C-alpha positions in Angstrom: -2.5 14.6 -11.6 0.0 12.0 -12.7 3.2 11.9 -14.6 3.1 8.9 -16.9 5.6 8.1 -19.6 7.1 11.6 -19.1 3.8 13.3 -19.8 2.1 15.2 -17.0 -1.7 14.6 -17.2 -4.8 15.2 -15.1 -6.5 12.3 -16.7 -7.3 9.1 -14.7 -4.3 6.9 -13.9 -3.5 4.0 -16.2 -4.8 0.6 -15.3 -2.3 -1.6 -13.5 -2.3 -3.9 -16.5 -1.4 -1.1 -18.9 1.3 0.2 -16.6 2.8 -3.3 -16.2 2.8 -3.9 -19.9 4.5 -0.6 -20.7 7.0 -1.0 -17.8 7.9 -4.5 -19.0 8.4 -3.2 -22.6 10.7 -0.4 -21.2 12.7 -2.9 -19.1 13.1 -5.2 -22.1 14.4 -2.3 -24.1 16.9 -1.1 -21.5 18.1 -4.3 -19.6 18.6 -8.0 -20.0 16.7 -10.8 -18.4 18.6 -12.5 -15.6 18.8 -15.9 -17.2 19.0 -17.1 -20.8 16.5 -14.6 -22.1 13.6 -15.9 -19.9 11.7 -14.5 -17.1 13.0 -17.1 -14.6 14.1 -15.3 -11.4 16.2 -18.2 -10.1 19.9 -17.6 -9.9 21.9 -19.5 -12.4 25.0 -20.8 -10.6 28.3 -19.5 -12.1 26.6 -16.9 -14.3 27.1 -13.1 -13.9 28.4 -11.2 -11.0 28.4 -12.8 -7.5 28.0 -10.2 -4.7 26.8 -10.8 -1.1 29.0 -8.1 0.4 27.6 -5.9 3.2 30.3 -3.3 2.8 32.3 -3.1 -0.4 35.9 -4.3 -0.6 36.9 -2.2 -3.6 39.5 0.4 -4.6 38.4 4.0 -4.9 38.1 3.7 -8.6 36.2 0.4 -8.5 33.8 1.7 -5.9 33.2 4.9 -7.8 32.5 2.9 -11.0 30.0 0.7 -9.1 28.3 3.8 -7.7 28.2 5.5 -11.1 26.5 2.4 -12.6 23.9 2.4 -9.8 23.2 6.1 -10.2 23.2 5.8 -14.0 20.4 3.2 -13.8 18.4 5.4 -11.5 18.8 8.4 -13.8 17.7 6.2 -16.7 14.6 5.2 -14.8 14.0 8.8 -13.9 13.5 9.6 -17.6 10.2 7.8 -17.2 9.5 8.3 -13.5 10.1 4.7 -12.7 12.6 5.7 -10.0 9.9 7.3 -7.8 6.6 5.8 -8.8 4.6 6.8 -5.7 6.2 10.2 -5.3 4.4 13.3 -6.4 4.8 14.8 -9.9 6.6 17.8 -8.5 9.4 15.5 -7.3 9.8 13.8 -10.7 7.6 10.9 -9.7 4.6 9.3 -11.3 2.1 10.0 -8.5 0.7 6.4 -8.7 -0.5 4.1 -5.9 1.8 1.8 -4.1 0.6 -1.3 -5.9 2.2 0.1 -9.1 5.5 0.4 -7.4 5.3 -3.2 -6.2 4.4 -4.3 -9.7 7.5 -2.5 -11.1 9.7 -4.0 -8.4 8.6 -7.5 -9.3 9.3 -6.8 -12.9 12.7 -5.2 -12.3 13.8 -8.2 -10.2 13.6 -10.3 -13.4 16.3 -8.2 -15.1 20.1 -7.7 -14.6 20.5 -4.3 -13.0 23.5 -2.7 -11.4 24.6 -3.7 -7.9 23.4 -1.3 -5.2 25.5 1.0 -3.0 25.0 2.5 0.4 25.6 6.0 -0.7 23.0 5.6 -3.4 20.5 4.3 -0.8 21.3 7.1 1.7 20.7 9.7 -1.0 17.4 8.3 -2.2 16.0 6.6 0.9 17.2 8.7 3.8 18.1 12.3 2.9 15.6 13.0 0.1 12.6 12.0 2.3 14.0 13.8 5.3 14.2 17.0 3.3 10.7 16.4 2.1 9.5 16.5 5.7 11.7 19.3 7.2 12.9 21.3 4.2 11.7 24.8 3.3 9.8 25.1 0.0 13.1 26.2 -1.7 15.0 23.3 -0.2 12.4 20.8 -1.4 12.4 22.3 -4.9 16.2 22.3 -5.0 17.0 18.9 -3.5 14.2 16.3 -3.3 13.7 15.5 -6.9 17.4 16.0 -7.6 18.4 13.5 -4.9 15.7 11.0 -5.8 17.1 10.8 -9.3 20.7 10.7 -7.9 21.9 13.6 -9.9 23.9 14.4 -6.8 24.8 12.1 -3.9 24.7 12.6 -0.2 26.1 11.2 3.0 25.2 11.3 6.7 27.3 13.3 9.1 26.0 12.1 12.4 28.3 9.8 14.4 31.4 11.0 16.2 34.3 9.3 18.1 32.5 10.0 21.4 28.9 9.9 20.1 27.8 6.7 18.4 24.7 4.9 19.9 24.4 7.9 22.2 24.2 10.3 19.3 22.7 13.1 21.4 26.1 13.5 23.1 27.7 14.8 19.8 30.1 17.7 20.2 30.6 19.1 16.7 29.8 22.7 17.1 27.6 25.0 15.0 27.9 28.7 16.1 25.7 31.4 14.6 27.5 34.3 13.0 24.9 36.7 11.5 23.3 34.9 8.5 25.9 32.2 8.6 26.9 29.3 10.8 30.5 28.3 11.6 31.1 24.5 11.9 34.0 23.0 13.9 34.4 19.4 14.9 34.7 15.8 13.6 32.4 13.1 12.3 33.2 9.4 11.8 31.9 6.3 10.0 30.5 8.6 7.2 29.8 6.2 4.4 30.5 7.5 0.9 31.6 11.0 2.0 34.3 10.8 -0.6 31.7 10.4 -3.3 29.1 12.9 -2.0 28.3 16.4 -3.1 26.2 17.1 0.0 25.9 15.8 3.6 23.2 15.9 6.2 25.0 17.3 9.3 23.8 17.3 12.9 25.8 19.8 15.0 25.7 21.2 18.6 24.2 24.7 18.4 23.5 25.3 22.1 25.5 23.9 25.0 23.3 25.4 27.7 20.3 23.2 27.3 19.9 19.4 27.7 21.7 17.4 25.0 18.6 16.4 23.0 17.5 20.0 22.7 20.7 21.8 21.6 21.3 20.4 18.1 20.6 21.8 14.6 20.5 20.1 11.3 22.0 21.3 8.0 22.4 20.3 4.4 26.1 21.1 3.8 28.1 21.1 0.5 31.0 18.7 0.9 33.4 20.9 -1.1 33.4 23.9 1.2 36.7 25.2 2.4 37.7 23.7 5.7 36.2 20.2 5.1 38.7 17.3 5.1 37.7 13.7 4.3 39.9 10.8 5.4 39.1 7.2 4.4 39.0 4.5 7.1 40.4 1.0 6.1 37.9 -1.7 7.1 38.6 -5.3 7.9 36.9 -6.6 4.8 39.4 -4.6 2.7 37.5 -1.6 1.4 37.4 2.1 2.4 33.7 2.9 2.3 33.8 4.8 5.6 35.4 8.1 6.4 36.4 10.5 9.0 35.2 14.1 8.2 36.8 17.1 9.8 35.4 20.6 9.9 37.7 23.6 10.5 35.8 27.0 10.6 33.5 25.8 7.8 30.9 28.5 6.9 27.5 27.7 5.6 24.5 30.1 5.1 21.4 29.8 7.3 19.5 29.0 4.2 21.1 25.5 4.4 19.7 24.9 7.9 17.3 21.9 7.8 14.3 22.4 10.2 14.1 24.8 13.1 17.1 25.9 15.1 17.6 23.5 18.0 15.4 20.8 16.6 18.2 18.7 15.0 17.4 15.8 17.2 14.0 15.4 15.6 15.5 15.7 12.1 18.1 13.0 13.1 15.5 10.6 14.4 13.5 11.0 11.2 16.5 10.1 9.1 17.5 7.2 11.4 13.9 6.0 11.2 14.3 5.8 7.4 17.7 4.1 7.8 16.1 1.4 10.0 13.4 0.8 7.4 14.7 -2.0 5.1 11.5 -2.2 3.0 13.5 -1.6 -0.1 16.1 -4.4 0.5 14.3 -7.1 -1.3 12.8 -9.3 1.4 13.0 -12.8 0.2 13.3 -12.1 -3.5 15.8 -10.3 -5.6 18.8 -8.0 -4.9 19.6 -7.1 -1.3 22.5 -6.0 0.8 24.3 -9.1 2.1 22.7 -11.6 -0.2 19.1 -12.9 -0.8 17.3 -16.1 -0.1 17.7 -17.3 -3.7 21.5 -16.8 -3.5 21.7 -18.8 -0.2 19.5 -21.6 -1.7 21.6 -21.6 -4.9 24.8 -22.0 -2.8 23.3 -24.9 -0.9 22.2 -26.6 -4.2 25.6 -26.1 -5.8 27.4 -27.6 -2.8 25.0 -30.6 -2.9 23.8 -30.3 0.7 20.0 -29.9 0.2 19.3 -33.6 0.8 20.8 -33.4 4.3 17.9 -33.3 6.8 19.7 -31.0 9.3 20.7 -28.6 6.5 17.2 -28.6 5.1 15.9 -27.6 8.6 18.4 -24.8 8.7 17.4 -23.6 5.3 13.7 -23.8 6.2 14.4 -21.5 9.2 16.3 -19.1 7.0 13.4 -19.0 4.5 10.9 -18.4 7.2 12.9 -15.5 8.5 13.2 -14.0 5.1 9.5 -14.2 4.6 8.7 -12.7 8.0 11.2 -9.9 7.3 9.4 -9.3 4.0 6.0 -8.9 5.6 7.4 -6.5 8.3 9.1 -4.5 5.6 6.0 -4.3 3.5 4.0 -2.9 6.5 6.7 -0.3 7.1 6.8 0.6 3.4 3.0 1.0 3.3 3.2 3.4 6.3 6.0 5.3 4.7 4.2 5.6 1.3 1.1 6.8 3.1 3.1 9.8 4.3 3.5 8.8 7.9 6.9 9.6 9.5 9.1 6.7 10.4 8.3 5.2 13.8 9.4 2.3 16.0 8.4 -0.2 13.4 11.7 0.7 11.7 13.6 -0.6 14.8 11.8 -3.9 14.6 12.6 -4.2 10.9 16.3 -3.4 11.6 16.6 -6.1 14.3 15.0 -8.7 12.1 17.3 -7.7 9.3 20.5 -7.9 11.3 19.4 -11.2 12.9 18.7 -12.5 9.4 22.2 -11.6 8.3 23.6 -13.4 11.4 21.5 -16.4 10.5 22.8 -16.4 6.9 26.3 -16.3 8.2 25.7 -19.3 10.3 24.0 -21.3 7.6 26.4 -20.5 4.8 29.3 -21.3 7.1 27.9 -24.8 7.5 27.2 -25.1 3.8 30.7 -24.1 2.6 33.0 -25.2 5.4 36.6 -24.6 4.4 35.6 -23.2 1.0 34.5 -20.1 2.9 38.0 -19.2 4.1 40.1 -20.8 1.3 40.0 -19.1 -2.1 39.8 -21.9 -4.6 38.6 -19.6 -7.4 35.2 -21.3 -7.5 32.3 -19.0 -8.2 30.1 -18.2 -5.3 32.1 -19.7 -2.4 35.0 -17.6 -1.1 33.0 -14.5 -2.0 30.7 -15.2 1.0 33.6 -14.1 3.2 32.7 -10.4 2.5 29.3 -11.1 4.0 30.7 -12.8 7.1 33.2 -10.0 7.7 30.6 -7.2 7.0 27.4 -8.4 8.7 28.4 -7.6 12.3 28.9 -4.0 11.4 25.2 -3.5 10.8 24.5 -4.5 14.4 25.9 -1.1 15.2 25.2 1.0 12.1 22.0 3.0 12.2 21.8 2.5 16.0 23.0 -0.6 17.8 20.7 -3.6 18.3 20.6 -2.7 22.0 19.3 0.8 21.1 16.6 -0.7 18.8 15.4 -3.0 21.6 15.2 0.0 24.0 13.1 1.9 21.4 10.7 -1.1 21.0 10.5 -1.6 24.8 9.8 2.0 25.6 7.7 3.2 22.7 5.8 0.0 21.8 5.6 -2.1 24.9 5.5 0.8 27.4 8.3 -0.4 29.5 10.2 1.9 31.9 13.1 3.7 30.2 16.7 3.2 31.0 18.2 5.3 33.8 19.7 8.4 32.3 21.7 10.3 34.8 22.4 13.2 32.4 18.8 13.5 31.1 18.1 16.9 32.8 21.6 18.3 32.7 22.8 21.0 30.2 25.1 19.4 27.6 28.1 21.4 28.9 27.7 19.8 32.3 27.5 16.2 31.1 30.4 13.7 31.3 32.1 13.0 28.0 
């Protein structure tokens, strides 16, 4: 059964050519081509919005407007199922093979579409698929399709002041009280919490077992009594991150995600999706922190592409983008086949963060003083938001060191790090 053009049908799926033709016509009716009414994907220097930020440097109102535009475009696509092409019909998708999604992505990259936002990505790419794996039938019916279409937005409630890379040390408590749970504690670095209607919360539900075994996951409404959200000012200027405090917050057991005490498995699944950057654009169109075509356009505009040393640096960056794209495509294929996220996500995240560091180095050489002196010239000083934000992703979603441990232990079979608290009950561990 497929859902094509808003009509659910048991007939054979459309040919790729028919799908592409209709998708192109729909995009032409709802968006504009990137350059001068043509299908040329090359960036036109000085034209349109320039954004290579990793974390937004915007006021609350500006960031909300950006997020509203991104969600609005997703909801527009959801009218035809183009937002979830490979997802089943019951989730609002089209139920089509992955090559159809690739074809649509290639088409969409030719058009001007709203800038992405982390809260949008968390909702669609992390929490919706996690609920699809661990949710009850009722939770799946209530949330998966709703979140894929960004009718409501979500945030992660994982990290704490004393539990970052060692997430299993978290101390936010969830205590059972009949058919309810009472939540007390604090979360930090919760991106987009101020815009989110729901959050995926991991909390400590049992202090008498080892730290990885005593956690439980929940889907929690962010407007419940006792929840306080405080923005954190970041060095790039924005306030995307938040502290979130819970003071005797009550949620029903029906909002528990997965079995009691199995929150670590739920968290690892979500983190696996977070480390999968298969939707970030590879070497092509829009992506967090800027794409290859933006880097190349910057080099051309600054007139440095004839310099042999700079050409070598650009070639290295291009090669890295291409390798990243291949790794991400493999991860995407595994994900769309229904396989849970695995250690390949850690490899993808390391390649991604190393790529952002490489872009920082190359663009610094390209721009020189223009990177730190705002002359008003399009596409120069704006790279500063990338330079200031890129180091953050070496920590977000699990630090680079954590990713290398995962690859070493789960892929290469190397001995694990010494963990002196591995067999201790959480209440007896040092914090």
